[in-house]
C-alpha positions as CSV (number, residue, x, y, z in Angstrom):
1,M,65.4,-87.7,24.8
2,T,66.2,-85.1,22.1
3,A,67.2,-81.6,23.2
4,L,63.9,-80.2,21.8
5,K,61.8,-82.9,23.5
6,A,63.3,-81.8,26.8
7,I,62.5,-78.2,26.0
8,I,58.9,-79.0,25.2
9,E,58.5,-81.2,28.3
10,A,60.0,-78.4,30.5
11,E,57.5,-75.8,29.0
12,I,54.6,-78.2,29.7
13,A,55.8,-78.7,33.2
14,A,56.0,-75.0,33.8
15,Q,52.9,-73.8,31.9
16,G,50.5,-76.7,31.7
17,P,49.0,-78.4,28.6
18,M,50.4,-77.1,25.4
19,L,48.4,-76.0,22.3
20,L,49.1,-78.2,19.3
21,S,50.0,-75.0,17.4
22,R,52.7,-74.3,19.9
23,Y,54.0,-77.8,19.7
24,M,54.2,-77.5,15.9
25,E,55.8,-74.1,16.1
26,L,58.6,-75.4,18.4
27,C,59.2,-78.5,16.3
28,L,59.4,-76.7,13.0
29,S,60.8,-73.3,14.0
30,H,62.7,-73.4,17.3
31,P,65.8,-71.1,16.6
32,E,68.3,-73.9,17.4
33,H,66.5,-77.2,17.3
34,G,63.6,-76.6,14.9
35,Y,63.2,-78.9,11.9
36,Y,63.6,-76.2,9.2
37,M,66.4,-74.6,11.1
38,Q,68.7,-77.7,11.1
39,Q,67.4,-80.4,8.7
40,Q,67.7,-80.7,4.9
41,P,64.1,-81.8,4.3
42,F,63.9,-81.7,0.5
43,G,64.7,-84.3,-2.2
44,V,65.7,-88.0,-2.2
45,E,68.2,-87.5,0.6
46,G,65.7,-85.5,2.8
47,D,62.4,-86.4,4.2
48,F,60.0,-85.5,1.3
49,T,60.1,-84.6,-2.4
50,T,58.1,-81.6,-3.7
51,A,56.7,-81.2,-7.2
52,P,59.5,-78.8,-8.4
53,E,62.1,-81.4,-7.3
54,I,60.3,-84.1,-9.3
55,S,60.3,-82.3,-12.7
56,Q,61.2,-79.0,-14.3
57,M,57.9,-79.1,-16.1
58,F,56.0,-78.2,-12.9
59,G,57.9,-75.0,-12.3
60,E,57.9,-74.0,-16.0
61,L,54.2,-74.2,-16.2
62,I,53.8,-72.2,-13.0
63,G,56.1,-69.6,-14.4
64,L,54.0,-69.4,-17.6
65,W,50.9,-69.0,-15.5
66,L,52.4,-66.1,-13.6
67,V,53.5,-64.5,-16.9
68,H,50.0,-65.0,-18.3
69,M,48.3,-63.4,-15.3
70,W,50.8,-60.5,-15.4
71,Q,49.8,-59.9,-19.0
72,E,46.1,-60.2,-18.2
73,S,46.5,-57.6,-15.5
74,G,47.9,-55.1,-18.1
75,A,51.6,-55.9,-17.7
76,P,52.5,-53.5,-14.9
77,D,56.0,-52.1,-15.3
78,R,56.9,-52.8,-11.7
79,F,55.6,-55.6,-9.5
80,V,56.6,-58.1,-6.8
81,L,57.3,-61.7,-7.9
82,L,56.8,-63.7,-4.6
83,E,57.2,-67.2,-3.5
84,L,56.1,-68.3,0.0
85,G,58.2,-71.1,1.5
86,P,60.6,-71.5,-1.4
87,G,62.5,-74.5,-0.2
88,R,65.8,-74.9,-2.0
89,G,64.8,-72.3,-4.6
90,T,64.1,-74.9,-7.3
91,L,60.6,-73.6,-8.2
92,M,61.7,-70.0,-8.4
93,A,64.7,-71.0,-10.6
94,D,62.4,-72.7,-13.0
95,I,60.0,-69.8,-13.0
96,L,62.8,-67.3,-13.8
97,R,64.2,-69.5,-16.5
98,V,60.9,-69.9,-18.4
99,A,60.1,-66.2,-17.8
100,K,63.0,-65.3,-20.1
101,L,60.5,-65.9,-22.9
102,A,58.9,-62.6,-21.7
103,P,61.8,-60.3,-21.1
104,A,59.5,-57.4,-20.0
105,F,58.2,-59.6,-17.2
106,L,61.6,-60.2,-15.8
107,E,62.6,-56.6,-16.2
108,A,59.6,-55.5,-14.2
109,A,59.8,-58.2,-11.5
110,Q,61.2,-57.6,-8.0
111,V,61.8,-61.1,-6.6
112,Y,61.0,-61.7,-3.0
113,L,61.0,-64.9,-0.9
114,L,59.0,-65.4,2.3
115,E,61.3,-67.5,4.4
116,T,62.0,-67.5,8.2
117,S,64.8,-70.1,8.2
118,T,68.2,-68.4,8.0
119,R,69.7,-71.8,6.8
120,L,67.3,-72.0,4.0
121,Q,67.7,-68.4,3.1
122,A,71.4,-69.2,2.5
123,V,70.5,-72.2,0.3
124,Q,68.1,-70.0,-1.7
125,R,70.7,-67.2,-2.3
126,A,73.2,-69.8,-3.5
127,A,70.6,-71.1,-6.0
128,L,69.1,-67.8,-7.1
129,G,71.6,-65.1,-6.5
130,D,70.2,-61.6,-5.9
131,V,66.9,-62.2,-4.2
132,R,65.3,-60.4,-1.2
133,H,64.0,-62.2,1.8
134,I,61.1,-61.2,4.0
135,E,59.5,-62.8,7.1
136,R,56.1,-61.0,6.8
137,L,54.0,-60.1,3.8
138,E,53.6,-56.7,5.4
139,D,57.3,-56.1,4.6
140,L,56.8,-56.2,0.8
141,P,57.1,-53.0,-1.2
142,E,54.0,-51.4,-2.7
143,G,52.5,-52.6,-6.0
144,P,50.9,-55.6,-7.6
145,V,52.0,-59.0,-6.3
146,F,52.2,-62.2,-8.4
147,A,52.8,-65.1,-6.0
148,V,53.0,-68.8,-5.7
149,A,52.8,-70.9,-2.5
150,N,53.7,-74.6,-3.1
151,E,53.5,-76.8,0.0
152,F,53.6,-73.8,2.2
153,F,50.3,-73.7,4.1
154,D,50.4,-77.4,5.1
155,A,53.4,-76.6,7.3
156,L,51.8,-73.8,9.3
157,P,50.7,-74.6,12.8
158,I,47.2,-75.8,13.5
159,R,44.9,-76.4,16.4
160,Q,42.5,-79.4,16.7
161,F,39.0,-79.5,18.2
162,V,36.6,-82.3,18.8
163,K,32.8,-81.8,18.5
164,N,30.7,-83.1,21.4
165,D,27.0,-82.7,22.2
166,F,27.5,-79.6,24.2
167,G,30.3,-77.7,22.4
168,W,34.0,-78.2,21.6
169,Q,37.0,-79.8,23.3
170,E,40.5,-78.9,22.2
171,R,43.2,-81.6,21.8
172,L,46.2,-80.5,23.9
173,V,49.7,-81.9,24.3
174,V,50.6,-82.9,27.9
175,A,53.5,-84.4,29.8
176,G,55.0,-87.5,28.2
177,L,54.0,-86.0,24.8
178,T,50.5,-87.5,24.5
179,W,47.0,-86.1,24.0
180,R,44.5,-84.7,26.5
181,L,41.1,-83.1,25.8
182,S,40.3,-79.7,27.3
183,N,37.1,-78.9,29.1
184,T,34.1,-78.2,26.8
185,V,34.1,-74.7,25.5
186,Q,31.6,-72.7,23.4
187,R,33.0,-71.7,20.0
188,P,30.4,-70.0,17.8
189,D,33.0,-69.5,15.1
190,L,33.5,-73.3,14.8
191,D,29.7,-73.8,14.9
192,K,29.5,-71.6,11.9
193,S,32.5,-72.9,10.0
194,F,31.6,-76.5,10.5
195,A,27.8,-76.4,10.6
196,G,26.2,-79.8,10.6
197,L,29.2,-81.6,11.8
198,E,28.4,-84.8,13.7
199,T,29.5,-85.5,17.3
200,G,32.9,-87.0,17.7
201,R,34.5,-85.4,14.6
202,I,37.8,-83.6,14.7
203,V,38.4,-80.3,12.9
204,E,41.6,-78.4,12.3
205,V,42.0,-74.6,12.6
206,A,45.1,-73.0,11.0
207,E,45.1,-69.6,12.6
208,A,48.6,-68.8,11.1
209,G,47.4,-69.8,7.7
210,H,44.3,-67.7,8.0
211,A,46.5,-64.7,8.9
212,V,48.8,-65.2,5.9
213,A,45.8,-65.6,3.6
214,N,44.2,-62.5,5.0
215,A,47.3,-60.5,4.4
216,L,47.8,-61.9,0.9
217,T,44.2,-61.5,-0.2
218,T,44.0,-58.0,1.3
219,R,47.0,-57.1,-0.8
220,L,45.6,-58.5,-4.0
221,A,42.3,-56.8,-3.4
222,T,43.8,-53.4,-2.9
223,Q,46.9,-53.4,-5.1
224,G,46.3,-56.1,-7.7
225,G,48.1,-59.2,-8.9
226,A,47.3,-62.9,-8.5
227,A,48.4,-65.8,-6.4
228,L,48.5,-69.6,-6.9
229,V,48.3,-71.9,-3.9
230,I,49.3,-75.6,-4.4
231,D,49.0,-78.1,-1.6
232,Y,47.5,-81.3,-0.4
233,G,44.0,-81.1,1.2
234,D,40.4,-80.4,0.3
235,Y,38.3,-77.4,-0.2
236,D,36.1,-78.0,2.8
237,G,37.9,-80.8,4.7
238,T,37.5,-82.1,8.3
239,G,39.1,-84.9,10.3
240,D,42.5,-85.5,11.8
241,T,45.2,-85.0,9.1
242,F,48.1,-84.1,11.4
243,Q,51.1,-86.2,10.4
244,A,54.9,-86.5,10.8
245,V,57.2,-87.6,8.0
246,Q,60.9,-88.7,8.3
247,K,62.9,-90.2,5.4
248,H,59.8,-90.3,3.2
249,K,57.9,-92.5,5.7
250,K,55.2,-91.5,8.2
251,V,56.3,-91.7,11.9
252,G,54.5,-90.9,15.2
253,V,53.8,-87.2,15.6
254,F,55.5,-87.1,19.0
255,S,58.3,-89.5,18.2
256,A,61.0,-87.2,16.9
257,P,60.4,-83.5,17.8
258,G,62.6,-81.3,15.6
259,A,63.8,-84.3,13.5
260,A,60.6,-85.0,11.5
261,D,58.5,-82.8,9.2
262,L,55.0,-81.9,10.7
263,T,52.1,-81.1,8.3
264,A,48.3,-81.1,8.1
265,H,46.0,-81.0,5.1
266,V,45.0,-77.5,3.9
267,R,41.3,-76.5,4.1
268,F,41.3,-74.3,1.0
269,K,38.0,-72.7,1.8
270,D,39.6,-70.8,4.7
271,L,42.1,-69.2,2.4
272,V,39.4,-67.4,0.3
273,Q,39.0,-64.1,2.1
274,N,38.3,-60.4,1.4
275,G,36.1,-61.1,-1.6
276,V,39.0,-62.2,-3.8
277,A,37.6,-64.4,-6.7
278,H,39.2,-67.8,-7.1
279,G,39.4,-71.0,-9.1
280,F,39.9,-74.5,-7.6
281,S,41.2,-77.6,-9.3
282,T,43.1,-80.8,-8.7
283,Q,46.8,-80.5,-9.6
284,G,46.4,-83.1,-12.3
285,D,43.6,-81.3,-14.1
286,F,45.4,-77.9,-13.7
287,L,48.7,-79.0,-15.2
288,T,46.9,-80.8,-18.0
289,R,45.0,-77.7,-18.9
290,L,48.2,-75.7,-18.9
291,G,49.7,-78.1,-21.4
292,I,52.1,-80.4,-19.6
293,E,51.7,-83.1,-22.2
294,A,52.9,-80.7,-24.9
295,R,55.8,-79.5,-22.7
296,K,56.8,-83.2,-22.2
297,Q,56.8,-83.8,-25.9
298,T,59.0,-80.7,-26.5
299,L,61.5,-81.7,-23.9
300,E,61.6,-85.3,-25.2
301,A,62.3,-84.0,-28.7
302,A,65.3,-82.2,-27.2
303,G,66.6,-85.4,-25.7
304,A,65.2,-85.4,-22.2
305,K,64.6,-88.8,-20.6
306,G,62.3,-90.1,-17.9
307,L,59.6,-87.6,-18.4
308,S,56.7,-90.1,-18.6
309,A,57.4,-91.2,-15.0
310,E,57.6,-87.5,-13.9
311,L,54.3,-86.7,-15.7
312,A,52.6,-89.7,-14.1
313,R,53.8,-88.7,-10.6
314,L,52.6,-85.1,-11.0
315,T,49.2,-85.7,-12.6
316,G,48.3,-89.4,-12.0
317,S,45.2,-89.9,-9.8
318,E,47.1,-92.5,-7.7
319,E,50.0,-90.1,-7.2
320,M,49.9,-86.3,-6.7
321,G,47.3,-85.5,-9.3
322,D,44.2,-85.9,-7.1
323,L,45.8,-85.5,-3.7
324,F,47.2,-82.0,-4.4
325,K,44.8,-79.2,-5.1
326,V,45.3,-75.8,-6.8
327,L,43.6,-72.6,-5.7
328,A,43.9,-69.3,-7.7
329,L,43.4,-66.1,-5.7
330,V,42.7,-63.2,-8.0
331,P,40.9,-59.9,-7.6
332,E,37.9,-58.9,-9.7
333,G,38.6,-57.8,-13.3
334,Y,40.4,-60.8,-14.9
335,V,38.8,-62.1,-18.1
336,E,40.6,-65.4,-18.1
337,I,42.4,-67.5,-15.4
338,A,44.6,-70.0,-17.1
339,G,44.2,-73.6,-15.9
340,F,40.7,-73.0,-14.6
341,E,38.7,-73.1,-17.8
342,N,35.3,-74.8,-18.1
343,G,34.1,-73.5,-14.7
344,A,36.9,-75.0,-12.7
């Protein structure tokens, strides 16, 4: 039994069945034994590989999107450049490198990273130098925010509910780390969010994700800016998507608490709040519209190798191209949102 498993079992013994969100919180963020507090999750040597780790082209195009949206907003002379869940800092490094093409953008930017892991904060400082860390969006300084969240919302804790003929039952974690259903409860909010759902279906509710999206969209609506959310999931998805990954392979969700990454698909519809306008696309279509093919040709002309495989992995329908989705969160007033042309 791992140290964290013993802690979880002890809490269940003392307090009764555990919410799935609490289980995920302990597994990922326990101060001593949590996954992000002790593991090196990213890259070939870790448990999973994110798009910025696959190719510089991804981060460069995201950087150009942020510069474009800054220009579309009137090029404010002071703003927050924010990444939520910045991993090893690879994406932000690519963003800052390509942003050198727009020196005024870099001069105006205050770089902030939303990160709760002190270990990862150290990794990010080593990669990026002088950056500021926050643990809550409310800690940002005033002004417009231009933000990106790549594979951030999928790691936030969720709860699961099962629809029955009379209401909803919650899936709880009990002794022995297995599932048990709660008694039936009435949840008008779920009835509204998942209207017409058939009996027996599972739905996932990401309360932490809702809270972050509320804070972010409130900020955008009141102080301006734009945000890009990139993750796997669907706009209006249902079903059990909770999973654990270790060494690039799926494992049981209760098999290695604290030693495996836990995620769930993002329901992008829930991130659209406070009247903030948006665009929605697959990652493949989004990167194609931004000109990833042209960027590949430019890099190849400069001697870069292996870009065809990187491009296929980022945009191919059998790879990340269709599985990953892109949501733009922007307040009213923008004339053009790059990457979401033709009604996307």
